[in-house]
Every structure is written in C-alpha cells, then in structure tokens.
Backbone as a ProteinNet text record, in pm:
[ID]
protein_1_A
[PRIMARY]
MCVPMLLGAAGAAGAGATAAGAAATATAGLGALQTLGTIVSIGGTLMSGLSASRAANQNVALIEQQKQTEAQINAVEDHRSRLKFMSSIRQQTSELAARGVSLDSPTAVMLGQNAAREMSYESQAVRSGGQARQAELSAEQRALRARGRSALFKGGLSAAGTLLDAAPDLWPSLMR
[TERTIARY]
5737.4	5682.5	5706.3	5730.9	5717.3	5595.7	5526.4	5420.2	5395.8	5497.2	5448.2	5407.7	5493.9	5475.2	5349.4	5287.1	5150.1	5053.8	5106.6	4995.9	4955.1	5098.5	5095.9	5029.2	5028.6	4940.2	4840	4798.9	4647.6	4597.6	4714.9	4605.1	4622.5	4676.8	4674.7	4570.1	4536.3	4437	4295.2	4315.1	4169.4	4157.6	4251.1	4259.7	4186.8	4223.3	4165.8	4015.3	3949.6	3855.3	3779.9	3840.4	3742.3	3746.9	3833.7	3794.1	3698.9	3682.9	3581.2	3457.3	3443.8	3317.7	3282.7	3380.9	3314.3	3284.4	3352.2	3329.4	3170.6	3130	3000.5	2882.7	2926.7	2840.1	2829	2923.3	2879.8	2835.3	2831.4	2708.6	2630.2	2555.4	2476.3	2384.3	2435.2	2399.4	2393	2429.8	2428.2	2295.9	2286.2	2142.6	2006.6	2025.2	1905	1899	2006.8	1998.2	1929.5	1921.1	1922.6	1785.7	1733.4	1589.5	1519.4	1543.5	1523.8	1482.9	1586.4	1544.7	1448.7	1448.3	1323.1	1169.2	1199.3	1103.2	1044.5	1111.3	1120.2	984.1	1091.2	1074.7	946.1	895.3	746.6	693.6	647.7	612.2	575.1	650.7	670.4	595.4	609.4	527.4	427.4	374.6	236.4	171.8	238.8	163.7	143	200.3	205.5	100.9	105.3	-60.2	-171.7	-172.1	-246	-348.3	-238.3	-176.8	-263.6	-240.5	-311.6	-435.1	-479.5	-605.2	-694.7	-656.9	-719.8	-737.4	-655.1	-649.3	-784.5	-768.7	-853.4	-1005.8	-1009.3	-1154.6	-1219	-1121.2	-1145.8	-1180.4	-1116.5	-1134.5	-1315.5	-1318.7	-1434.8	-1572.5	-1498	-1628.3	-1644.7	-1523	-1563.8	-1649.7	-1638.4	-1702	-1859.2	-1854.4	-1984.2	-2092.8	-2027.4	-2054.1	-2087.9	-1962.1	-1984.6	-2115.6	-2139.1	-2247.9	-2389.6	-2423.3	-2496	-2521.4	-2450.5	-2417.6	-2474.1	-2358.8	-2443	-2593.8	-2626.1	-2742.2	-2889.5	-2838.5	-2916.3	-2943.9	-2789.1	-2771.9	-2859.8	-2851.9	-2936.6	-3098.2	-3122.2	-3292.3	-3292.6	-3237.7	-3252.8	-3210	-3164.4	-3149.4	-3278.8	-3354.5	-3435.7	-3541.9	-3524.1	-3701.7	-3669.8	-3560.5	-3539.2	-3584.5	-3557.7	-3587.5	-3724	-3790.4	-3928.9	-3991.7	-3919.6	-4023.2	-3965.3	-3882.3	-3852.6	-3970.4	-3978.5	-4068.6	-4213	-4246.5	-4365.2	-4431.1	-4314.4	-4282.7	-4335.8	-4247.7	-4267.1	-4419.4	-4445.6	-4594.2	-4692.6	-4707.4	-4785.4	-4777.2	-4650.9	-4663.5	-4701	-4687.7	-4734.2	-4915	-4980	-5091.8	-5154.8	-5085.2	-5138.2	-5129.5	-5030.6	-4971.9	-5128.3	-5116	-5249.1	-5387.1	-5406.6	-5557.3	-5510	-5419.2	-5433.4	-5462.8	-5456.8	-5401.6	-5585.5	-5647.8	-5785.6	-5799.6	-5693.9	-5718.3	-5745.1	-5868	-5942.5	-5854.9	-5790.7	-5731.1	-5776.2	-5885.2	-5956	-5892.1	-5864.3	-5854.4	-5772.7	-5751.2	-5675.8	-5503.8	-5497.2	-5358.3	-5302.2	-5399.9	-5357.1	-5337.4	-5393	-5356.7	-5230.7	-5199.4	-5112.1	-4950.9	-4988.6	-4846.2	-4841.9	-4911.4	-4948.1	-4889.5	-4900.1	-4876.3	-4677.4	-4658.1	-4526	-4421.1	-4485.9	-4421.3	-4409.5	-4483.5	-4547.5	-4428.8	-4417	-4297.5	-4152.5	-4137.8	-4005.3	-3988.5	-4073	-4022.9	-4021.6	-4075.4	-4028	-3902	-3853.4	-3742.3	-3613.8	-3621.9	-3552.5	-3528	-3649.1	-3606.2	-3535.6	-3584.8	-3521	-3405.9	-3333.8	-3195.7	-3126.2	-3172.3	-3099	-3095.3	-3194.7	-3184.2	-3061.3	-3102.6	-3006.4	-2853.5	-2823.2	-2657.7	-2659.2	-2757.1	-2701.6	-2693	-2769.2	-2749.7	-2619.4	-2603.2	-2464	-2333.9	-2353.8	-2250.9	-2278.4	-2392	-2356.3	-2314.4	-2320.1	-2278.5	-2111.7	-2100.3	-1937	-1899.5	-1939.5	-1901.6	-1887	-2008.9	-2007.4	-1864.2	-1849.2	-1709.8	-1596.8	-1617.9	-1463.9	-1433.5	-1584.1	-1570.3	-1543	-1563.6	-1565.3	-1366.1	-1351	-1160.3	-1102	-1153.9	-1073.1	-1082.3	-1203.2	-1197.3	-1106.6	-1104.3	-1017.5	-865.5	-825	-691.7	-692.9	-745.4	-727.8	-712.9	-789.3	-772.6	-652.6	-650.1	-483.4	-377.8	-400.1	-217.2	-255.3	-366	-352	-280.7	-339.5	-309.2	-166	-118.6	45.4	146.5	78.8	156.1	175.9	56.1	53.2	190.2	141.7	227.7	358.4	383.9	499	598.5	551.8	548.3	591.6	510.3	502.8	654.8	700.5	806.1	916.9	924.5	1063	1042.3	983.2	963.9	1042.2	979.8	1024.1	1184.7	1241	1369.3	1454	1401.3	1487.1	1482.5	1405.2	1351.8	1492.1	1605.7	1737.9	1797.2	1836.1	1895.2	1856.4	1731.5	1658.6	1664.5	1625.4	1611.4	1735.5	1837.5	1886.5	1866.6	1828.3	1785.6	1688.1	1604.6	1523.6	1547.9	1659.3	1702.1	1767	1796.1	1916.3	1789.3
-5429.1	-5268.6	-5324	-5184.5	-5194.5	-5164.1	-5279	-5241.7	-5108	-5042.5	-4909	-4810.2	-4805.5	-4725.5	-4755.8	-4881.3	-4910.3	-4851	-4853	-4822.5	-4639.5	-4579.6	-4455.2	-4392.7	-4478.2	-4428	-4504.6	-4562.2	-4585.7	-4463.2	-4450.7	-4368.2	-4209.4	-4172.9	-4054.3	-4048.6	-4170.9	-4173.2	-4182.2	-4216	-4241.2	-4080.9	-4009.6	-3883.8	-3806.3	-3804.9	-3728.5	-3753.5	-3884.4	-3923.8	-3860.3	-3864.2	-3827	-3647.7	-3595.3	-3484.9	-3410.9	-3492.6	-3477.2	-3515	-3590.5	-3633	-3566	-3509.8	-3409.3	-3283.1	-3226	-3109.6	-3132	-3270.6	-3306.1	-3296.5	-3338.6	-3362.1	-3237.5	-3133.7	-2966.8	-2962	-2955.8	-2858.8	-2882.8	-3036.9	-3087.6	-3062.2	-3021.4	-2951.3	-2812.1	-2728.7	-2612.5	-2609.7	-2692.4	-2701	-2718.5	-2814.3	-2860.7	-2727	-2656.4	-2558.9	-2401.6	-2431.2	-2306.3	-2328.8	-2468.9	-2511.5	-2450.2	-2548.4	-2496.3	-2344.5	-2239.7	-2132.9	-2072.5	-2132.4	-2045.9	-2099.5	-2265	-2271.1	-2215.1	-2164.9	-2113.9	-1927.5	-1872.6	-1735.8	-1731.3	-1838.9	-1873.7	-1886	-2006.4	-1998.7	-1912.1	-1793.4	-1692.1	-1539.9	-1565.2	-1457.4	-1478.9	-1590.5	-1657.2	-1644	-1698.7	-1662.8	-1514.3	-1424.9	-1277.5	-1223.4	-1250.4	-1209.1	-1284.2	-1414.6	-1510.2	-1394.8	-1390.1	-1295.3	-1171	-1095	-965.8	-991.3	-1107.6	-1140.2	-1180.5	-1234.5	-1262	-1134.9	-1065	-935.5	-848.7	-837.3	-750.6	-846.4	-968.9	-1000.8	-982.9	-1010.2	-987.2	-860.8	-782.6	-602.9	-615.7	-669.2	-610	-661.5	-781.8	-888.5	-776.2	-716.8	-603.2	-468.6	-475.2	-344.7	-400.6	-528	-523.8	-533.7	-595.3	-587.2	-430.5	-362.7	-212	-149.8	-159.9	-142.2	-131.6	-289.6	-342.3	-246	-257.8	-169.8	-2.5	95.8	205.1	154	82.6	77.9	103.6	24.8	25.8	123	193.3	304.3	446.9	436.3	522.2	464.8	386.6	373.7	420.8	377.8	451	583.3	677.1	807.5	867.1	822.7	836.9	828	758.5	716.6	789.6	848.8	953.5	1095.6	1070.3	1234.4	1269.8	1163.4	1157.9	1179	1093.7	1099.5	1215.2	1300.4	1473	1520.8	1579.2	1619.1	1614.4	1459.2	1433.4	1520.8	1467.9	1551.3	1679.1	1739.4	1884.3	1923.4	1863.7	1889	1864.8	1754.8	1734.1	1829.5	1877	1988	2146.9	2167.9	2253.9	2306.4	2157	2108.3	2172.6	2112.1	2143.4	2289.9	2322.4	2504.8	2576.3	2577.7	2620.4	2560.1	2483.5	2466.6	2515.4	2510.1	2601.6	2744.5	2794.2	2906	2986.9	2854.1	2873.5	2844.3	2834.5	2793.2	2667.5	2718.5	2580.1	2503.6	2382.9	2295.9	2217.4	2299.3	2312.7	2436.4	2490.6	2660.1	2714.9	2755	2788	2789.5	2873.6	2891.5	2743.2	2688.5	2525.3	2468.4	2446.6	2368.4	2378.3	2506.5	2540.3	2543.2	2524.9	2545.2	2338.9	2251.8	2119.3	2097.4	2144.5	2110.6	2163.9	2277.3	2320.1	2219.2	2183.5	2087.1	1978.3	1916.3	1793.5	1769	1901.1	1902.5	1892.3	1946.6	1944.4	1830.8	1768.7	1607.7	1516.8	1558.8	1460.9	1534.1	1644.5	1702	1650.1	1682.4	1591.3	1450.6	1393.4	1245.4	1191.2	1272.6	1262.5	1303.3	1375.5	1441	1297.2	1299.8	1164.1	1018.7	980.1	893	908.7	1035.7	1084.1	1035.5	1062.4	1100.2	965	826.6	722.8	637	665.6	581.2	653	796.7	819.6	740.8	713.2	635.6	543.8	446.5	313.1	314.3	446.9	413.6	429	517.1	556.4	398.4	320.2	189.1	79.2	79.3	1.2	24	136.7	185.3	128.5	164.9	107.7	-0.5	-97.9	-244	-322	-179.4	-235.7	-226.2	-113.7	-117.3	-177.8	-207.4	-375.5	-479	-511.2	-622.9	-624.5	-509.9	-488.1	-482.8	-419.7	-458.2	-592.2	-678.1	-815	-873.3	-864.3	-928.4	-902.3	-735.4	-673.3	-790.2	-803.7	-835.3	-965.8	-1059	-1175.1	-1240.4	-1125.4	-1143.4	-1096.7	-1014.9	-983	-1064.7	-1135.5	-1250.7	-1336.7	-1412.7	-1513.1	-1479.6	-1323.8	-1273.8	-1269.3	-1205.2	-1243.5	-1375.9	-1441.9	-1607	-1711.6	-1584.5	-1675.3	-1646	-1494.6	-1414.8	-1481.2	-1517.5	-1578.4	-1717.6	-1797.9	-1928.9	-1898.8	-1814.2	-1835.1	-1742.2	-1650.2	-1608.5	-1734.2	-1839.2	-1935.6	-2073.8	-2057	-2155.5	-2202.3	-2114.7	-2151	-2223.3	-2209.5	-2230.5	-2382.9	-2368	-2537.8	-2599.9	-2587.5	-2653.1	-2665.6	-2666.5	-2612	-2686.3	-2781.9	-2864.8	-2771.7	-2741.4	-2652.7	-2563.4	-2462.5	-2370.7	-2407.1	-2535.8	-2592.2	-2609.7
-2936.1	-2887.5	-2738.7	-2715.1	-2519.4	-2492.3	-2390.3	-2312	-2285.9	-2172.2	-2150.1	-2241.3	-2391.3	-2490.8	-2540	-2556.2	-2599.9	-2469.7	-2364	-2263.8	-2295.3	-2306.1	-2335.5	-2434.1	-2543.5	-2649.6	-2645.4	-2568.6	-2577.6	-2482.2	-2383.1	-2276.4	-2343.7	-2474	-2486.4	-2617.8	-2667	-2766.8	-2681.6	-2552.6	-2497.6	-2404.5	-2381.2	-2360.3	-2447.7	-2593.7	-2689.3	-2694.8	-2718.9	-2726.8	-2608.4	-2493.7	-2351.8	-2393	-2415.8	-2456.8	-2572	-2662.4	-2811.5	-2721.4	-2634.7	-2562.7	-2484.2	-2398.8	-2329.5	-2369.9	-2493.9	-2553.4	-2603.9	-2664.7	-2742.8	-2602	-2489.6	-2389.3	-2323.6	-2340.4	-2278.6	-2397	-2540.8	-2607.8	-2609	-2586.7	-2599.5	-2440.8	-2337.4	-2220	-2257.6	-2314.5	-2326.7	-2411.2	-2513	-2591.4	-2527.9	-2438.4	-2353.5	-2245.4	-2205.7	-2118.2	-2167	-2319.9	-2402.3	-2412.9	-2462.8	-2480.2	-2353.9	-2236.4	-2095.1	-2108.8	-2072.1	-2106.6	-2194.8	-2320	-2432.9	-2361.5	-2332	-2240.7	-2136.3	-2040.6	-1896.9	-1961.7	-2051.3	-2123.4	-2164.4	-2272.2	-2284.4	-2225.1	-2113.6	-2019.2	-1936.5	-1909.4	-1831	-1893.3	-2015.9	-2081.8	-2073.8	-2122.6	-2111.1	-1941.7	-1872.5	-1771	-1710.7	-1740.4	-1735.8	-1807.7	-1920.5	-1986.7	-1908.6	-1870.3	-1807.7	-1665.3	-1625.2	-1508.7	-1489.9	-1592.8	-1579.6	-1644.8	-1729.3	-1774.9	-1639.5	-1570.4	-1429.5	-1337.7	-1359.5	-1227.1	-1297.3	-1415.2	-1471.8	-1481.6	-1506.3	-1482.9	-1297.1	-1209.8	-1107.4	-1087.1	-1093.2	-1089.1	-1184.5	-1304	-1379	-1237.6	-1207.6	-1100.5	-967.7	-944.7	-829.5	-867.1	-1013.3	-1013.1	-1053.3	-1061.7	-1081.6	-941.2	-849.3	-722	-666.7	-685	-677	-722.5	-874.1	-917	-884.8	-811.3	-750.3	-633.5	-553.4	-422.9	-482.2	-585.1	-605.4	-632.8	-678.2	-742.7	-633	-524.5	-376.1	-297.6	-371.8	-285	-302.9	-444.2	-527.5	-507	-509.3	-437.3	-336	-213.9	-100.8	-84.7	-163.2	-177.7	-230.7	-368	-413.3	-299.8	-229.6	-156.7	-57.8	14.6	108.8	67.1	-51.2	-101.9	-116.5	-187.5	-186.6	-44.4	21.6	171.6	201.3	213.5	293.3	156.8	56.4	-48.5	19.6	93.4	98.3	264.2	336.1	485.4	447	365.3	343	277.7	194.3	153.9	231.2	339.5	468.4	563.5	570.1	674.5	614.4	485.5	435.2	416.6	382.5	391.1	544.3	626.7	739.2	812.8	758.1	777.5	756.6	572.5	545.5	606.8	634.3	690.7	851.3	895.5	1013.4	979.1	905.2	861.7	811.9	801.6	714.2	597.2	518	376.7	323.7	230.9	209.9	160.4	170.3	55.1	-97.6	-122.9	-285.4	-342.8	-270.1	-341.3	-431.8	-558.5	-612.7	-566.8	-464.2	-391.3	-349.2	-300.1	-201.1	-347.5	-438.5	-563.7	-573.6	-641.2	-694.8	-615.5	-457.9	-410.4	-434.5	-382.4	-367.7	-533.6	-638.2	-786.5	-779.2	-741.7	-741.8	-667.1	-538.4	-462	-486.9	-555.4	-641.8	-763.8	-820.1	-987.3	-901.6	-781.2	-739.6	-704	-619.4	-567.3	-699.1	-787.4	-907.8	-986.2	-995.2	-1057.6	-942.8	-798.6	-723.6	-743.4	-769.2	-775.4	-916.8	-1023.7	-1123.8	-1137	-1064.3	-1060.9	-974.4	-877.2	-809.8	-914.3	-929.7	-1051.6	-1180.2	-1256.4	-1322.1	-1280	-1190.1	-1123.6	-1095.3	-1058.2	-1025.9	-1159.6	-1250.1	-1411.9	-1479.3	-1433.6	-1504.7	-1437.5	-1297.4	-1241.2	-1288.7	-1285.4	-1370.1	-1487.1	-1571.3	-1698.9	-1712.9	-1588.2	-1579.4	-1537.3	-1442.8	-1417.5	-1524.2	-1614.6	-1716.2	-1801.5	-1860.7	-1932	-1867.4	-1719.4	-1708.5	-1693.7	-1668.8	-1673.5	-1836.1	-1934.2	-2078.1	-2075.3	-2023.9	-2076.1	-1980.7	-1854.7	-1824.5	-1844.4	-1946.6	-2009.7	-2129.8	-2214	-2298.9	-2297.5	-2166.1	-2144.2	-2100.4	-2013.4	-1940.7	-2122	-2230.6	-2375.5	-2417.5	-2415.6	-2451.5	-2408.3	-2271.7	-2190.9	-2213.6	-2268.5	-2288.9	-2412.2	-2541.3	-2642.8	-2664.1	-2585.4	-2555.9	-2562.1	-2428.4	-2375.2	-2471.6	-2521.2	-2643.6	-2767.6	-2846.3	-2949.7	-2894.6	-2734.4	-2704.4	-2677.7	-2637.2	-2622.9	-2749.7	-2896.1	-3042	-3092	-3033.1	-3095.9	-3026.4	-2907.8	-2880	-2898.4	-2942.3	-2974.2	-3126.9	-3215.8	-3347.9	-3330.5	-3245.2	-3192.2	-3195.8	-3101.8	-3081.7	-3135.5	-3265.7	-3353.8	-3388.9	-3456.5	-3536.1	-3465.5	-3330.9	-3232.1	-3198.7	-3133	-3129.4	-3220.8	-3314	-3459.9	-3565.2	-3574.2	-3668.3	-3802.3	-3801.4	-3909.3	-3962.5	-3940.7	-3971.8	-4105	-4055.1	-4123.1	-4236.3	-4293.1	-4403.6	-4503.2
[MASK]
++++++++++++++++++++++++++++++++++++++++++++++++++++++++++++++++++++++++++++++++++++++++++++++++++++++++++++++++++++++++++++++++++++++++++++++++++++++++++++++++++++++++++++++++

C-alpha cells in the first residue's frame, strides 16, 4: 500500500473520531449548562423568597418602633388633655370664689364633679384612640409576618418545583 493512501485513511478515521468526540463534548457541555441554569434558577427563587421575608421582617421591626412612638405620643396627649382640664377646673374654681360662691356649696361641687367627669371621658377617649392605633399596627405586623412566611414558603416550593421539573434532564438514569 501506498503511504499517502494510508495517511489519508488514517486522517479520515481520525476526523470521524474527532467529530464524535466534539459532539460528545458539546452534549456534555450542554448538560452542564442546563444543570447550571437549573441551579441558578433554584437559587434565584430561594433568594427571592428569602429577600421578601427579610423585607417583611424589617417592616415588622419598623412598625414596632412606630408603635412605641405612638404610645409615647398618646401618653403625652393624654397628659396634656388632663392638664388642660385641670387648668379649666382651677379657673372655674377661682371664678366661683371671686363671685363669692362657697366652694363647698352644692352648685360648686356639682360643677367640679361635671368637670372631673368630662376630664375622665376626654382622657378615656384619648387612650382608646391610642389603643385602637396600637391594635391596628399590631394587625399590620401580623399581616407582614404572614406575607414574609408565605414568600419564604412560596420560594421554597417554587425551587422544589423547578428541581423536580428538571430532574429527568439532570438525572436521566433515575427515570428508567
């Protein structure tokens, strides 16, 4: 046989083997890319759920600070309301005394009792408004916590779904 002919036949066989190797390498590369894509998708879904959960927890903490501030404001408002009524009661008492009305007379006592009742009602109204606001903020906190848990759960389920959808392609031997 002629050497050039042998070299040509060996070259053709080598080219066929190289093409098959390239195809196998490309298939393995595509499988690796598909696995990488699945992992990135799962990680992204988990991170999205985790991020939403963290944001909800941060909002819960901010609302807790707001609740404390509102409680302080409510206490100050109640105190100011009481001071305002006490000032009015003192003014009323001094006006009665200036008119010569005895402070232990039935009229003076009745006026004092009415003023004290009004002060009590005003104080209760202020405190009730503060308690209602506290309840509203607490309900908002519970809703945010639930949304955070839901986002975390949804992210986990979505990641599991992605993994299960990709399982036949990632591990074909499991499907036999």
